[in-house]
C-alpha positions in Angstrom: -55.7 62.2 22.1 -56.5 59.6 24.6 -54.9 56.0 24.3 -57.4 53.0 24.3 -56.9 51.2 27.9 -58.6 48.4 29.8 -60.7 48.6 33.2 -61.9 45.9 35.7 -65.5 45.4 36.7 -65.2 43.0 39.1 -63.7 40.6 37.6 -64.2 41.1 34.1 -61.9 43.0 32.1 -63.2 45.2 29.2 -61.1 47.3 26.3 -61.8 51.0 26.3 -61.0 52.7 23.1 -61.7 57.0 22.5 -63.9 57.6 19.4 -63.7 61.1 20.4 -66.5 63.7 21.8 -66.6 61.6 25.1 -67.6 58.2 23.0 -66.3 55.1 23.8 -65.8 51.6 22.6 -66.4 48.9 24.8 -64.7 45.6 24.2 -65.4 42.4 26.4 -63.8 39.0 25.5 -62.3 40.3 22.9 -65.8 41.2 20.9 -67.1 44.7 20.6 -69.3 44.5 23.3 -70.6 48.7 23.8 -70.8 51.8 22.3 -71.3 54.5 25.3 -71.9 57.9 25.6 -70.8 60.2 28.6 -74.5 62.1 29.8 -73.6 63.8 32.9 -70.5 63.1 35.6 -72.7 60.4 36.8 -74.9 59.4 34.0 -73.8 57.2 30.7 -75.4 56.3 27.7 -75.5 53.5 25.6 -75.2 54.0 22.2 -77.1 51.8 19.6 -74.8 49.3 18.3 -76.1 50.2 14.5 -77.7 53.7 14.4 -75.8 55.2 16.9 -78.5 56.5 18.8 -78.6 57.1 22.3 -80.9 54.3 24.1 -82.0 56.3 27.1 -82.4 53.5 29.7 -80.0 53.2 33.2 -77.7 50.5 32.8 -75.2 50.1 35.6 -72.9 48.2 33.5 -72.6 51.5 31.2 -72.8 53.7 34.1 -69.5 51.9 36.3 -67.5 51.6 33.0 -68.1 55.7 32.7 -67.5 56.0 36.0 -63.5 53.9 35.9 -63.1 55.8 32.3 -63.4 59.1 34.1 -61.3 57.5 36.6 -58.3 57.1 33.8 -58.9 60.3 32.9 -57.9 61.9 35.6 -55.2 59.4 36.5 -53.3 59.6 33.0 -54.8 63.1 31.9 -56.2 63.8 28.3 -52.0 65.0 27.3 -50.7 61.8 26.8 -47.9 61.1 24.1 -48.6 62.4 20.4 -47.3 59.0 18.6 -47.2 60.4 15.7 -44.0 63.3 17.4 -43.6 61.6 20.4 -43.7 65.0 22.0 -46.2 65.6 25.1 -49.1 67.8 23.6 -48.2 71.3 25.7 -44.7 70.9 26.4 -42.4 72.6 24.5 -39.1 71.4 23.0 -35.7 72.9 24.6 
């Protein structure tokens, strides 16, 4: 499972917490800021914070965050250390 990570857009730092199913909770300035979900490679959707339902409106901040999330995933991969065992998923113990 992907671990939380930080991204920076301009001079703003965001904390990204993966929730599964291509859904992420975004924190800005230590406060919960957005819930976003991947729609396509280039399009991300903001979720309503109360209902979790998609809000189908174009949002440049959401799409830029999505682009940074995809770049982070490509960089680290989705096989980070399993924190429960300390083993990397997919590797065998000698």
